[in-house]
A tleap script that builds the chain and sets N, CA, C and O, in Angstrom:
source leaprc.protein.ff14SB
mol = sequence {
  NMET LYS LYS ILE VAL PHE PHE PHE ILE LEU
  ILE SER LEU LEU SER ASN PHE PHE LEU ALA
  GLN ASP GLN THR ASP LYS GLU LYS GLU ALA
  ILE LYS LYS ALA ILE MET SER TYR TYR HIE
  GLU GLY HIE VAL LYS SER ASP PRO LYS LEU
  TYR GLU LYS VAL LEU HIE ASP GLU TRP LYS
  ILE PHE TYR LEU ASP LYS ASN GLY GLN LEU
  LYS THR ALA ASP LYS ALA THR TYR MET SER
  TRP TYR ASP PRO LYS LYS VAL ASP LYS THR
  LEU LYS TRP GLU THR GLU PHE PHE TYR ILE
  ASP VAL SER LYS TYR LEU ALA SER VAL LYS
  LEU LYS ILE LYS ASN GLN LYS PHE GLY TYR
  ILE ASP TYR PHE ASN LEU MET LYS ILE ASP
  GLY LYS TRP TRP VAL VAL HIE LYS ILE SER
  HIE GLY CLEU
}
set mol.1.N position { 150.251 99.206 115.102 }
set mol.1.CA position { 149.280 98.715 116.059 }
set mol.1.C position { 147.903 99.336 115.800 }
set mol.1.O position { 146.888 98.643 115.855 }
set mol.2.N position { 147.872 100.650 115.518 }
set mol.2.CA position { 146.607 101.327 115.252 }
set mol.2.C position { 145.931 100.754 114.006 }
set mol.2.O position { 144.706 100.642 113.951 }
set mol.3.N position { 146.740 100.392 113.004 }
set mol.3.CA position { 146.186 99.828 111.784 }
set mol.3.C position { 145.544 98.473 112.053 }
set mol.3.O position { 144.508 98.148 111.473 }
set mol.4.N position { 146.148 97.692 112.920 }
set mol.4.CA position { 145.615 96.372 113.244 }
set mol.4.C position { 144.297 96.509 113.998 }
set mol.4.O position { 143.336 95.800 113.699 }
set mol.5.N position { 144.244 97.413 114.968 }
set mol.5.CA position { 143.011 97.646 115.725 }
set mol.5.C position { 141.911 98.138 114.781 }
set mol.5.O position { 140.774 97.668 114.833 }
set mol.6.N position { 142.270 99.091 113.921 }
set mol.6.CA position { 141.302 99.608 112.961 }
set mol.6.C position { 140.792 98.482 112.056 }
set mol.6.O position { 139.593 98.393 111.791 }
set mol.7.N position { 141.693 97.631 111.588 }
set mol.7.CA position { 141.322 96.517 110.725 }
set mol.7.C position { 140.317 95.596 111.421 }
set mol.7.O position { 139.320 95.204 110.813 }
set mol.8.N position { 140.562 95.248 112.679 }
set mol.8.CA position { 139.648 94.365 113.417 }
set mol.8.C position { 138.299 95.032 113.684 }
set mol.8.O position { 137.260 94.373 113.643 }
set mol.9.N position { 138.314 96.315 113.952 }
set mol.9.CA position { 137.048 97.046 114.138 }
set mol.9.C position { 136.268 97.055 112.834 }
set mol.9.O position { 135.057 96.836 112.829 }
set mol.10.N position { 136.952 97.304 111.737 }
set mol.10.CA position { 136.297 97.319 110.430 }
set mol.10.C position { 135.710 95.942 110.094 }
set mol.10.O position { 134.573 95.845 109.631 }
set mol.11.N position { 136.476 94.901 110.325 }
set mol.11.CA position { 135.990 93.538 110.062 }
set mol.11.C position { 134.770 93.240 110.928 }
set mol.11.O position { 133.805 92.642 110.451 }
set mol.12.N position { 134.803 93.644 112.175 }
set mol.12.CA position { 133.678 93.419 113.090 }
set mol.12.C position { 132.426 94.153 112.618 }
set mol.12.O position { 131.332 93.589 112.610 }
set mol.13.N position { 132.594 95.407 112.229 }
set mol.13.CA position { 131.451 96.189 111.745 }
set mol.13.C position { 130.868 95.597 110.465 }
set mol.13.O position { 129.650 95.507 110.315 }
set mol.14.N position { 131.731 95.201 109.557 }
set mol.14.CA position { 131.248 94.617 108.302 }
set mol.14.C position { 130.541 93.291 108.538 }
set mol.14.O position { 129.504 93.027 107.927 }
set mol.15.N position { 131.077 92.465 109.401 }
set mol.15.CA position { 130.427 91.183 109.656 }
set mol.15.C position { 129.080 91.389 110.337 }
set mol.15.O position { 128.126 90.674 110.032 }
set mol.16.N position { 128.983 92.346 111.248 }
set mol.16.CA position { 127.689 92.649 111.878 }
set mol.16.C position { 126.690 93.157 110.855 }
set mol.16.O position { 125.513 92.799 110.899 }
set mol.17.N position { 127.154 93.988 109.936 }
set mol.17.CA position { 126.279 94.507 108.887 }
set mol.17.C position { 125.735 93.369 108.030 }
set mol.17.O position { 124.533 93.307 107.770 }
set mol.18.N position { 126.608 92.475 107.592 }
set mol.18.CA position { 126.172 91.380 106.727 }
set mol.18.C position { 125.306 90.379 107.473 }
set mol.18.O position { 124.385 89.814 106.883 }
set mol.19.N position { 125.569 90.144 108.747 }
set mol.19.CA position { 124.713 89.263 109.533 }
set mol.19.C position { 123.321 89.862 109.685 }
set mol.19.O position { 122.315 89.165 109.548 }
set mol.20.N position { 123.273 91.170 109.971 }
set mol.20.CA position { 121.981 91.852 110.106 }
set mol.20.C position { 121.226 91.837 108.778 }
set mol.20.O position { 120.015 91.622 108.757 }
set mol.21.N position { 121.929 92.063 107.675 }
set mol.21.CA position { 121.292 92.054 106.352 }
set mol.21.C position { 120.758 90.667 106.032 }
set mol.21.O position { 119.665 90.534 105.481 }
set mol.22.N position { 121.520 89.632 106.371 }
set mol.22.CA position { 121.084 88.257 106.140 }
set mol.22.C position { 119.810 87.963 106.941 }
set mol.22.O position { 118.890 87.322 106.432 }
set mol.23.N position { 119.757 88.429 108.186 }
set mol.23.CA position { 118.577 88.216 109.020 }
set mol.23.C position { 117.372 88.968 108.449 }
set mol.23.O position { 116.262 88.435 108.429 }
set mol.24.N position { 117.582 90.185 107.992 }
set mol.24.CA position { 116.507 90.972 107.383 }
set mol.24.C position { 115.988 90.271 106.128 }
set mol.24.O position { 114.778 90.204 105.908 }
set mol.25.N position { 116.893 89.753 105.313 }
set mol.25.CA position { 116.472 89.036 104.104 }
set mol.25.C position { 115.643 87.804 104.471 }
set mol.25.O position { 114.658 87.505 103.796 }
set mol.26.N position { 116.022 87.092 105.522 }
set mol.26.CA position { 115.262 85.921 105.970 }
set mol.26.C position { 113.868 86.328 106.432 }
set mol.26.O position { 112.892 85.632 106.153 }
set mol.27.N position { 113.772 87.451 107.138 }
set mol.27.CA position { 112.471 87.936 107.604 }
set mol.27.C position { 111.602 88.354 106.421 }
set mol.27.O position { 110.401 88.081 106.406 }
set mol.28.N position { 112.198 89.011 105.437 }
set mol.28.CA position { 111.442 89.405 104.242 }
set mol.28.C position { 110.897 88.180 103.527 }
set mol.28.O position { 109.751 88.187 103.077 }
set mol.29.N position { 111.689 87.145 103.417 }
set mol.29.CA position { 111.229 85.913 102.778 }
set mol.29.C position { 110.114 85.256 103.587 }
set mol.29.O position { 109.161 84.727 103.015 }
set mol.30.N position { 110.228 85.286 104.913 }
set mol.30.CA position { 109.180 84.708 105.769 }
set mol.30.C position { 107.870 85.476 105.594 }
set mol.30.O position { 106.797 84.873 105.544 }
set mol.31.N position { 107.954 86.793 105.500 }
set mol.31.CA position { 106.759 87.627 105.291 }
set mol.31.C position { 106.147 87.330 103.928 }
set mol.31.O position { 104.936 87.138 103.812 }
set mol.32.N position { 106.975 87.295 102.915 }
set mol.32.CA position { 106.481 87.027 101.561 }
set mol.32.C position { 105.808 85.654 101.506 }
set mol.32.O position { 104.747 85.507 100.900 }
set mol.33.N position { 106.414 84.664 102.127 }
set mol.33.CA position { 105.839 83.319 102.135 }
set mol.33.C position { 104.483 83.313 102.836 }
set mol.33.O position { 103.537 82.696 102.346 }
set mol.34.N position { 104.381 83.995 103.979 }
set mol.34.CA position { 103.110 84.054 104.712 }
set mol.34.C position { 102.028 84.730 103.875 }
set mol.34.O position { 100.898 84.246 103.813 }
set mol.35.N position { 102.366 85.838 103.236 }
set mol.35.CA position { 101.383 86.560 102.419 }
set mol.35.C position { 100.955 85.721 101.220 }
set mol.35.O position { 99.769 85.659 100.898 }
set mol.36.N position { 101.903 85.084 100.565 }
set mol.36.CA position { 101.560 84.274 99.397 }
set mol.36.C position { 100.765 83.023 99.795 }
set mol.36.O position { 99.815 82.645 99.109 }
set mol.37.N position { 101.151 82.392 100.891 }
set mol.37.CA position { 100.504 81.137 101.302 }
set mol.37.C position { 99.091 81.349 101.817 }
set mol.37.O position { 98.224 80.496 101.624 }
set mol.38.N position { 98.853 82.473 102.469 }
set mol.38.CA position { 97.558 82.663 103.137 }
set mol.38.C position { 96.723 83.791 102.553 }
set mol.38.O position { 95.524 83.608 102.344 }
set mol.39.N position { 97.305 84.938 102.285 }
set mol.39.CA position { 96.535 86.061 101.739 }
set mol.39.C position { 96.266 85.844 100.247 }
set mol.39.O position { 95.115 85.869 99.810 }
set mol.40.N position { 97.323 85.632 99.474 }
set mol.40.CA position { 97.166 85.390 98.042 }
set mol.40.C position { 96.275 84.160 97.809 }
set mol.40.O position { 95.317 84.221 97.039 }
set mol.41.N position { 96.592 83.064 98.467 }
set mol.41.CA position { 95.811 81.837 98.285 }
set mol.41.C position { 94.385 81.998 98.825 }
set mol.41.O position { 93.465 81.344 98.336 }
set mol.42.N position { 94.196 82.860 99.827 }
set mol.42.CA position { 92.850 83.162 100.297 }
set mol.42.C position { 92.006 83.761 99.193 }
set mol.42.O position { 90.824 83.443 99.059 }
set mol.43.N position { 92.623 84.642 98.392 }
set mol.43.CA position { 91.915 85.212 97.245 }
set mol.43.C position { 91.681 84.157 96.164 }
set mol.43.O position { 90.580 84.055 95.622 }
set mol.44.N position { 92.700 83.381 95.853 }
set mol.44.CA position { 92.583 82.362 94.802 }
set mol.44.C position { 91.451 81.394 95.125 }
set mol.44.O position { 90.646 81.062 94.255 }
set mol.45.N position { 91.390 80.946 96.365 }
set mol.45.CA position { 90.422 79.922 96.764 }
set mol.45.C position { 89.177 80.498 97.434 }
set mol.45.O position { 88.248 79.761 97.764 }
set mol.46.N position { 89.158 81.832 97.636 }
set mol.46.CA position { 88.062 82.511 98.331 }
set mol.46.C position { 87.772 81.822 99.664 }
set mol.46.O position { 86.619 81.590 100.026 }
set mol.47.N position { 88.854 81.502 100.387 }
set mol.47.CA position { 88.753 80.685 101.593 }
set mol.47.C position { 89.128 81.478 102.846 }
set mol.47.O position { 90.301 81.788 103.052 }
set mol.48.N position { 88.139 81.808 103.684 }
set mol.48.CA position { 88.430 82.575 104.894 }
set mol.48.C position { 89.353 81.842 105.875 }
set mol.48.O position { 90.018 82.482 106.690 }
set mol.49.N position { 89.397 80.529 105.805 }
set mol.49.CA position { 90.280 79.777 106.710 }
set mol.49.C position { 91.748 80.111 106.456 }
set mol.49.O position { 92.567 80.052 107.373 }
set mol.50.N position { 92.077 80.457 105.228 }
set mol.50.CA position { 93.453 80.844 104.916 }
set mol.50.C position { 93.792 82.200 105.525 }
set mol.50.O position { 94.893 82.388 106.043 }
set mol.51.N position { 92.858 83.140 105.469 }
set mol.51.CA position { 93.099 84.455 106.074 }
set mol.51.C position { 93.310 84.337 107.582 }
set mol.51.O position { 94.077 85.095 108.177 }
set mol.52.N position { 92.633 83.397 108.172 }
set mol.52.CA position { 92.744 83.169 109.622 }
set mol.52.C position { 94.197 82.959 110.037 }
set mol.52.O position { 94.570 83.267 111.169 }
set mol.53.N position { 95.014 82.437 109.131 }
set mol.53.CA position { 96.394 82.082 109.446 }
set mol.53.C position { 97.380 83.236 109.305 }
set mol.53.O position { 98.541 83.103 109.690 }
set mol.54.N position { 96.932 84.372 108.757 }
set mol.54.CA position { 97.858 85.489 108.567 }
set mol.54.C position { 97.318 86.816 109.123 }
set mol.54.O position { 98.095 87.727 109.407 }
set mol.55.N position { 95.998 86.927 109.276 }
set mol.55.CA position { 95.410 88.160 109.802 }
set mol.55.C position { 95.246 88.031 111.317 }
set mol.55.O position { 94.569 87.125 111.803 }
set mol.56.N position { 95.861 88.928 112.041 }
set mol.56.CA position { 95.769 88.915 113.498 }
set mol.56.C position { 94.324 89.141 113.927 }
set mol.56.O position { 93.554 89.770 113.201 }
set mol.57.N position { 93.952 88.638 115.089 }
set mol.57.CA position { 92.571 88.799 115.575 }
set mol.57.C position { 92.161 90.265 115.699 }
set mol.57.O position { 90.979 90.585 115.574 }
set mol.58.N position { 93.107 91.149 115.940 }
set mol.58.CA position { 92.812 92.589 116.058 }
set mol.58.C position { 92.908 93.316 114.719 }
set mol.58.O position { 92.796 94.540 114.668 }
set mol.59.N position { 93.112 92.573 113.647 }
set mol.59.CA position { 93.278 93.120 112.309 }
set mol.59.C position { 92.073 93.945 111.881 }
set mol.59.O position { 90.933 93.662 112.252 }
set mol.60.N position { 92.362 94.980 111.082 }
set mol.60.CA position { 91.318 95.826 110.507 }
set mol.60.C position { 91.747 96.299 109.131 }
set mol.60.O position { 92.933 96.496 108.868 }
set mol.61.N position { 90.766 96.478 108.256 }
set mol.61.CA position { 91.003 97.069 106.937 }
set mol.61.C position { 90.368 98.459 106.910 }
set mol.61.O position { 89.293 98.683 107.468 }
set mol.62.N position { 91.055 99.376 106.253 }
set mol.62.CA position { 90.555 100.721 106.006 }
set mol.62.C position { 90.571 100.924 104.498 }
set mol.62.O position { 91.572 100.632 103.842 }
set mol.63.N position { 89.461 101.425 103.939 }
set mol.63.CA position { 89.374 101.654 102.499 }
set mol.63.C position { 88.358 102.755 102.230 }
set mol.63.O position { 87.571 103.122 103.102 }
set mol.64.N position { 88.389 103.269 101.016 }
set mol.64.CA position { 87.424 104.282 100.590 }
set mol.64.C position { 86.390 103.613 99.704 }
set mol.64.O position { 86.734 102.840 98.811 }
set mol.65.N position { 85.108 103.915 99.954 }
set mol.65.CA position { 84.063 103.353 99.102 }
set mol.65.C position { 83.989 104.132 97.788 }
set mol.65.O position { 84.805 105.022 97.551 }
set mol.66.N position { 83.025 103.807 96.942 }
set mol.66.CA position { 82.896 104.440 95.622 }
set mol.66.C position { 82.643 105.937 95.710 }
set mol.66.O position { 82.897 106.671 94.754 }
set mol.67.N position { 82.138 106.397 96.867 }
set mol.67.CA position { 81.873 107.825 97.057 }
set mol.67.C position { 83.014 108.532 97.779 }
set mol.67.O position { 82.898 109.707 98.130 }
set mol.68.N position { 84.114 107.820 98.001 }
set mol.68.CA position { 85.266 108.418 98.668 }
set mol.68.C position { 85.128 108.484 100.178 }
set mol.68.O position { 85.889 109.193 100.837 }
set mol.69.N position { 84.170 107.756 100.736 }
set mol.69.CA position { 83.956 107.752 102.185 }
set mol.69.C position { 84.788 106.645 102.835 }
set mol.69.O position { 84.859 105.525 102.329 }
set mol.70.N position { 85.411 106.978 103.958 }
set mol.70.CA position { 86.229 106.012 104.684 }
set mol.70.C position { 85.355 104.907 105.261 }
set mol.70.O position { 84.354 105.172 105.927 }
set mol.71.N position { 85.744 103.678 104.999 }
set mol.71.CA position { 85.067 102.498 105.528 }
set mol.71.C position { 86.098 101.629 106.240 }
set mol.71.O position { 87.284 101.653 105.911 }
set mol.72.N position { 85.632 100.869 107.211 }
set mol.72.CA position { 86.495 99.919 107.899 }
set mol.72.C position { 85.752 98.595 108.034 }
set mol.72.O position { 84.524 98.538 107.965 }
set mol.73.N position { 86.518 97.551 108.225 }
set mol.73.CA position { 85.934 96.240 108.500 }
set mol.73.C position { 86.899 95.482 109.409 }
set mol.73.O position { 88.117 95.576 109.261 }
set mol.74.N position { 86.338 94.736 110.342 }
set mol.74.CA position { 87.181 93.903 111.194 }
set mol.74.C position { 87.417 92.559 110.498 }
set mol.74.O position { 86.910 92.308 109.405 }
set mol.75.N position { 88.184 91.723 111.150 }
set mol.75.CA position { 88.566 90.439 110.560 }
set mol.75.C position { 87.351 89.558 110.248 }
set mol.75.O position { 87.266 88.990 109.159 }
set mol.76.N position { 86.426 89.442 111.180 }
set mol.76.CA position { 85.260 88.576 110.970 }
set mol.76.C position { 84.426 89.060 109.784 }
set mol.76.O position { 83.971 88.249 108.978 }
set mol.77.N position { 84.225 90.360 109.673 }
set mol.77.CA position { 83.458 90.914 108.558 }
set mol.77.C position { 84.173 90.649 107.243 }
set mol.77.O position { 83.560 90.202 106.274 }
set mol.78.N position { 85.474 90.928 107.211 }
set mol.78.CA position { 86.260 90.702 105.999 }
set mol.78.C position { 86.187 89.241 105.560 }
set mol.78.O position { 85.976 88.950 104.383 }
set mol.79.N position { 86.361 88.341 106.497 }
set mol.79.CA position { 86.344 86.919 106.165 }
set mol.79.C position { 84.968 86.476 105.675 }
set mol.79.O position { 84.867 85.513 104.914 }
set mol.80.N position { 83.907 87.168 106.101 }
set mol.80.CA position { 82.552 86.803 105.656 }
set mol.80.C position { 82.330 87.132 104.176 }
set mol.80.O position { 81.363 86.655 103.582 }
set mol.81.N position { 83.194 87.925 103.582 }
set mol.81.CA position { 83.068 88.283 102.178 }
set mol.81.C position { 83.516 87.145 101.247 }
set mol.81.O position { 83.294 87.204 100.038 }
set mol.82.N position { 84.139 86.125 101.814 }
set mol.82.CA position { 84.720 85.043 101.015 }
set mol.82.C position { 84.014 83.726 101.297 }
set mol.82.O position { 83.634 83.435 102.431 }
set mol.83.N position { 83.848 82.934 100.237 }
set mol.83.CA position { 83.189 81.636 100.351 }
set mol.83.C position { 83.784 80.711 99.295 }
set mol.83.O position { 83.631 80.966 98.100 }
set mol.84.N position { 84.457 79.643 99.712 }
set mol.84.CA position { 85.076 78.745 98.734 }
set mol.84.C position { 84.071 78.098 97.781 }
set mol.84.O position { 84.444 77.679 96.685 }
set mol.85.N position { 82.813 78.013 98.181 }
set mol.85.CA position { 81.793 77.429 97.300 }
set mol.85.C position { 81.474 78.353 96.127 }
set mol.85.O position { 80.934 77.908 95.113 }
set mol.86.N position { 81.809 79.645 96.264 }
set mol.86.CA position { 81.490 80.617 95.229 }
set mol.86.C position { 82.731 81.094 94.465 }
set mol.86.O position { 82.665 82.091 93.746 }
set mol.87.N position { 83.848 80.397 94.613 }
set mol.87.CA position { 85.084 80.824 93.970 }
set mol.87.C position { 84.960 80.724 92.449 }
set mol.87.O position { 84.402 79.761 91.923 }
set mol.88.N position { 85.481 81.718 91.764 }
set mol.88.CA position { 85.529 81.720 90.305 }
set mol.88.C position { 86.891 81.160 89.900 }
set mol.88.O position { 87.902 81.859 89.960 }
set mol.89.N position { 86.904 79.915 89.494 }
set mol.89.CA position { 88.164 79.235 89.179 }
set mol.89.C position { 88.767 79.696 87.857 }
set mol.89.O position { 89.885 79.306 87.519 }
set mol.90.N position { 88.042 80.519 87.109 }
set mol.90.CA position { 88.599 81.039 85.857 }
set mol.90.C position { 89.524 82.223 86.109 }
set mol.90.O position { 90.312 82.592 85.238 }
set mol.91.N position { 89.434 82.824 87.301 }
set mol.91.CA position { 90.270 83.982 87.603 }
set mol.91.C position { 91.694 83.535 87.913 }
set mol.91.O position { 91.914 82.565 88.638 }
set mol.92.N position { 92.638 84.250 87.357 }
set mol.92.CA position { 94.057 83.977 87.586 }
set mol.92.C position { 94.630 85.124 88.422 }
set mol.92.O position { 94.886 86.212 87.905 }
set mol.93.N position { 94.826 84.873 89.699 }
set mol.93.CA position { 95.326 85.883 90.620 }
set mol.93.C position { 96.836 86.021 90.512 }
set mol.93.O position { 97.557 85.031 90.387 }
set mol.94.N position { 97.302 87.264 90.561 }
set mol.94.CA position { 98.729 87.579 90.580 }
set mol.94.C position { 98.992 88.530 91.740 }
set mol.94.O position { 98.201 89.434 92.008 }
set mol.95.N position { 100.103 88.316 92.419 }
set mol.95.CA position { 100.522 89.225 93.482 }
set mol.95.C position { 101.915 89.737 93.161 }
set mol.95.O position { 102.832 88.957 92.904 }
set mol.96.N position { 102.065 91.056 93.179 }
set mol.96.CA position { 103.354 91.704 92.928 }
set mol.96.C position { 103.742 92.504 94.169 }
set mol.96.O position { 102.970 93.341 94.639 }
set mol.97.N position { 104.926 92.249 94.694 }
set mol.97.CA position { 105.427 92.992 95.850 }
set mol.97.C position { 106.213 94.200 95.361 }
set mol.97.O position { 107.122 94.066 94.542 }
set mol.98.N position { 105.860 95.389 95.869 }
set mol.98.CA position { 106.613 96.597 95.553 }
set mol.98.C position { 107.738 96.796 96.555 }
set mol.98.O position { 108.847 97.179 96.184 }
set mol.99.N position { 107.447 96.534 97.840 }
set mol.99.CA position { 108.504 96.586 98.840 }
set mol.99.C position { 108.080 95.830 100.091 }
set mol.99.O position { 106.895 95.653 100.373 }
set mol.100.N position { 109.091 95.394 100.825 }
set mol.100.CA position { 108.929 94.842 102.169 }
set mol.100.C position { 109.996 95.510 103.009 }
set mol.100.O position { 111.188 95.371 102.731 }
set mol.101.N position { 109.584 96.227 104.023 }
set mol.101.CA position { 110.510 96.930 104.910 }
set mol.101.C position { 110.403 96.317 106.299 }
set mol.101.O position { 109.314 96.260 106.869 }
set mol.102.N position { 111.515 95.862 106.843 }
set mol.102.CA position { 111.522 95.196 108.140 }
set mol.102.C position { 112.349 96.002 109.129 }
set mol.102.O position { 113.460 96.429 108.819 }
set mol.103.N position { 111.798 96.207 110.328 }
set mol.103.CA position { 112.496 96.829 111.459 }
set mol.103.C position { 112.276 95.946 112.678 }
set mol.103.O position { 111.342 96.152 113.453 }
set mol.104.N position { 113.136 94.981 112.831 }
set mol.104.CA position { 113.104 94.016 113.928 }
set mol.104.C position { 111.798 93.236 113.966 }
set mol.104.O position { 111.660 92.256 113.234 }
set mol.105.N position { 110.831 93.635 114.795 }
set mol.105.CA position { 109.568 92.909 114.925 }
set mol.105.C position { 108.407 93.599 114.222 }
set mol.105.O position { 107.251 93.213 114.400 }
set mol.106.N position { 108.710 94.610 113.430 }
set mol.106.CA position { 107.700 95.345 112.680 }
set mol.106.C position { 108.044 95.295 111.206 }
set mol.106.O position { 109.214 95.217 110.833 }
set mol.107.N position { 107.014 95.342 110.368 }
set mol.107.CA position { 107.263 95.352 108.924 }
set mol.107.C position { 106.137 96.085 108.218 }
set mol.107.O position { 105.024 96.208 108.729 }
set mol.108.N position { 106.462 96.563 107.036 }
set mol.108.CA position { 105.501 97.236 106.174 }
set mol.108.C position { 105.643 96.644 104.776 }
set mol.108.O position { 106.756 96.416 104.302 }
set mol.109.N position { 104.521 96.399 104.124 }
set mol.109.CA position { 104.514 95.789 102.794 }
set mol.109.C position { 103.573 96.569 101.890 }
set mol.109.O position { 102.481 96.961 102.302 }
set mol.110.N position { 104.005 96.787 100.658 }
set mol.110.CA position { 103.124 97.319 99.624 }
set mol.110.C position { 103.083 96.284 98.517 }
set mol.110.O position { 104.117 95.813 98.045 }
set mol.111.N position { 101.854 95.933 98.107 }
set mol.111.CA position { 101.711 94.953 97.046 }
set mol.111.C position { 100.502 95.263 96.179 }
set mol.111.O position { 99.623 96.043 96.546 }
set mol.112.N position { 100.488 94.628 95.024 }
set mol.112.CA position { 99.330 94.677 94.133 }
set mol.112.C position { 98.850 93.242 93.976 }
set mol.112.O position { 99.637 92.342 93.686 }
set mol.113.N position { 97.559 93.039 94.168 }
set mol.113.CA position { 96.954 91.736 93.927 }
set mol.113.C position { 95.829 91.959 92.926 }
set mol.113.O position { 94.995 92.849 93.097 }
set mol.114.N position { 95.818 91.130 91.866 }
set mol.114.CA position { 94.837 91.367 90.808 }
set mol.114.C position { 94.527 90.076 90.071 }
set mol.114.O position { 95.225 89.067 90.181 }
set mol.115.N position { 93.443 90.164 89.312 }
set mol.115.CA position { 93.072 89.120 88.369 }
set mol.115.C position { 92.552 89.811 87.110 }
set mol.115.O position { 92.733 91.019 86.955 }
set mol.116.N position { 91.908 89.066 86.209 }
set mol.116.CA position { 91.444 89.644 84.953 }
set mol.116.C position { 90.307 90.651 85.146 }
set mol.116.O position { 90.082 91.488 84.272 }
set mol.117.N position { 89.593 90.589 86.257 }
set mol.117.CA position { 88.422 91.445 86.465 }
set mol.117.C position { 88.680 92.653 87.365 }
set mol.117.O position { 88.148 93.735 87.113 }
set mol.118.N position { 89.484 92.481 88.402 }
set mol.118.CA position { 89.723 93.587 89.334 }
set mol.118.C position { 91.018 93.354 90.099 }
set mol.118.O position { 91.613 92.277 90.055 }
set mol.119.N position { 91.433 94.407 90.802 }
set mol.119.CA position { 92.668 94.313 91.567 }
set mol.119.C position { 92.724 95.390 92.626 }
set mol.119.O position { 91.876 96.281 92.683 }
set mol.120.N position { 93.739 95.290 93.462 }
set mol.120.CA position { 93.897 96.200 94.601 }
set mol.120.C position { 95.363 96.529 94.829 }
set mol.120.O position { 96.251 95.723 94.549 }
set mol.121.N position { 95.595 97.711 95.337 }
set mol.121.CA position { 96.877 98.062 95.935 }
set mol.121.C position { 96.659 97.975 97.438 }
set mol.121.O position { 95.764 98.624 97.980 }
set mol.122.N position { 97.468 97.183 98.100 }
set mol.122.CA position { 97.353 96.982 99.543 }
set mol.122.C position { 98.641 97.409 100.239 }
set mol.122.O position { 99.747 97.157 99.759 }
set mol.123.N position { 98.464 98.057 101.374 }
set mol.123.CA position { 99.552 98.368 102.275 }
set mol.123.C position { 99.277 97.619 103.571 }
set mol.123.O position { 98.219 97.788 104.177 }
set mol.124.N position { 100.219 96.797 103.993 }
set mol.124.CA position { 100.087 96.027 105.227 }
set mol.124.C position { 101.073 96.520 106.269 }
set mol.124.O position { 102.203 96.889 105.951 }
set mol.125.N position { 100.632 96.522 107.508 }
set mol.125.CA position { 101.544 96.627 108.644 }
set mol.125.C position { 101.528 95.271 109.320 }
set mol.125.O position { 100.464 94.698 109.556 }
set mol.126.N position { 102.706 94.761 109.630 }
set mol.126.CA position { 102.840 93.449 110.239 }
set mol.126.C position { 103.627 93.551 111.541 }
set mol.126.O position { 104.416 94.474 111.743 }
set mol.127.N position { 103.391 92.587 112.408 }
set mol.127.CA position { 104.160 92.449 113.649 }
set mol.127.C position { 104.538 90.986 113.810 }
set mol.127.O position { 103.753 90.085 113.513 }
set mol.128.N position { 105.753 90.770 114.284 }
set mol.128.CA position { 106.186 89.409 114.581 }
set mol.128.C position { 105.851 89.139 116.039 }
set mol.128.O position { 106.438 89.727 116.947 }
set mol.129.N position { 104.895 88.238 116.245 }
set mol.129.CA position { 104.399 87.921 117.584 }
set mol.129.C position { 104.624 86.437 117.826 }
set mol.129.O position { 104.178 85.595 117.046 }
set mol.130.N position { 105.315 86.127 118.906 }
set mol.130.CA position { 105.619 84.731 119.236 }
set mol.130.C position { 106.255 83.995 118.060 }
set mol.130.O position { 105.942 82.835 117.796 }
set mol.131.N position { 107.149 84.686 117.359 }
set mol.131.CA position { 107.902 84.074 116.273 }
set mol.131.C position { 107.183 83.984 114.940 }
set mol.131.O position { 107.713 83.397 113.997 }
set mol.132.N position { 105.979 84.555 114.839 }
set mol.132.CA position { 105.205 84.476 113.604 }
set mol.132.C position { 104.802 85.872 113.136 }
set mol.132.O position { 104.431 86.722 113.944 }
set mol.133.N position { 104.878 86.102 111.822 }
set mol.133.CA position { 104.466 87.373 111.244 }
set mol.133.C position { 102.956 87.389 111.050 }
set mol.133.O position { 102.381 86.489 110.436 }
set mol.134.N position { 102.316 88.446 111.594 }
set mol.134.CA position { 100.880 88.656 111.488 }
set mol.134.C position { 100.601 89.999 110.826 }
set mol.134.O position { 101.238 91.001 111.150 }
set mol.135.N position { 99.646 90.017 109.897 }
set mol.135.CA position { 99.166 91.288 109.353 }
set mol.135.C position { 98.204 91.854 110.397 }
set mol.135.O position { 97.216 91.214 110.756 }
set mol.136.N position { 98.504 93.053 110.874 }
set mol.136.CA position { 97.660 93.660 111.917 }
set mol.136.C position { 96.834 94.829 111.379 }
set mol.136.O position { 95.927 95.314 112.055 }
set mol.137.N position { 97.150 95.280 110.160 }
set mol.137.CA position { 96.468 96.462 109.638 }
set mol.137.C position { 96.601 96.454 108.114 }
set mol.137.O position { 97.635 96.068 107.569 }
set mol.138.N position { 95.549 96.881 107.450 }
set mol.138.CA position { 95.588 96.962 105.985 }
set mol.138.C position { 94.847 98.207 105.529 }
set mol.138.O position { 93.744 98.490 105.997 }
set mol.139.N position { 95.456 98.947 104.614 }
set mol.139.CA position { 94.725 99.959 103.860 }
set mol.139.C position { 94.779 99.522 102.405 }
set mol.139.O position { 95.769 98.950 101.948 }
set mol.140.N position { 93.693 99.802 101.682 }
set mol.140.CA position { 93.572 99.253 100.343 }
set mol.140.C position { 92.759 100.157 99.449 }
set mol.140.O position { 91.885 100.891 99.910 }
set mol.141.N position { 93.056 100.096 98.155 }
set mol.141.CA position { 92.179 100.732 97.173 }
set mol.141.C position { 92.147 99.902 95.899 }
set mol.141.O position { 93.116 99.224 95.557 }
set mol.142.N position { 91.040 99.967 95.217 }
set mol.142.CA position { 90.869 99.231 93.975 }
set mol.142.C position { 91.624 99.880 92.827 }
set mol.142.O position { 91.870 101.087 92.827 }
set mol.143.N position { 91.980 99.075 91.866 }
set mol.143.CA position { 92.679 99.582 90.679 }
set mol.143.C position { 91.682 100.090 89.647 }
set mol.143.O position { 92.081 100.556 88.579 }
savepdb mol mol.pdb
quit
């Protein structure tokens, strides 16, 4: 009898583990899709409208300038740096994900985005709000 109870407990624990892992994998894919569709494509097309779809209104970037001084920019300022009329179509952007870590409604991402001229290492913090993943914070440095 004890073996049967143990067996059912083990099966229950394993199924919960695999269900949770499956859900985490789905969330990681949703995050990757959002970043590629809006952040990566925002760089490719230099289109602030794409960033609007993934950067939360309270979003902020933190980075070090050439002198090592901490700088920040809010979403509106960041988006003003991009203009689809000035996009360099010769640049081939690549995005490489180093990790995506998900904890229920929170996530952390490390990625490299680059082209032939320059690139960045970005760390994102994301939150799932009303069923959608939003980047709420970014720290970045140039390569």
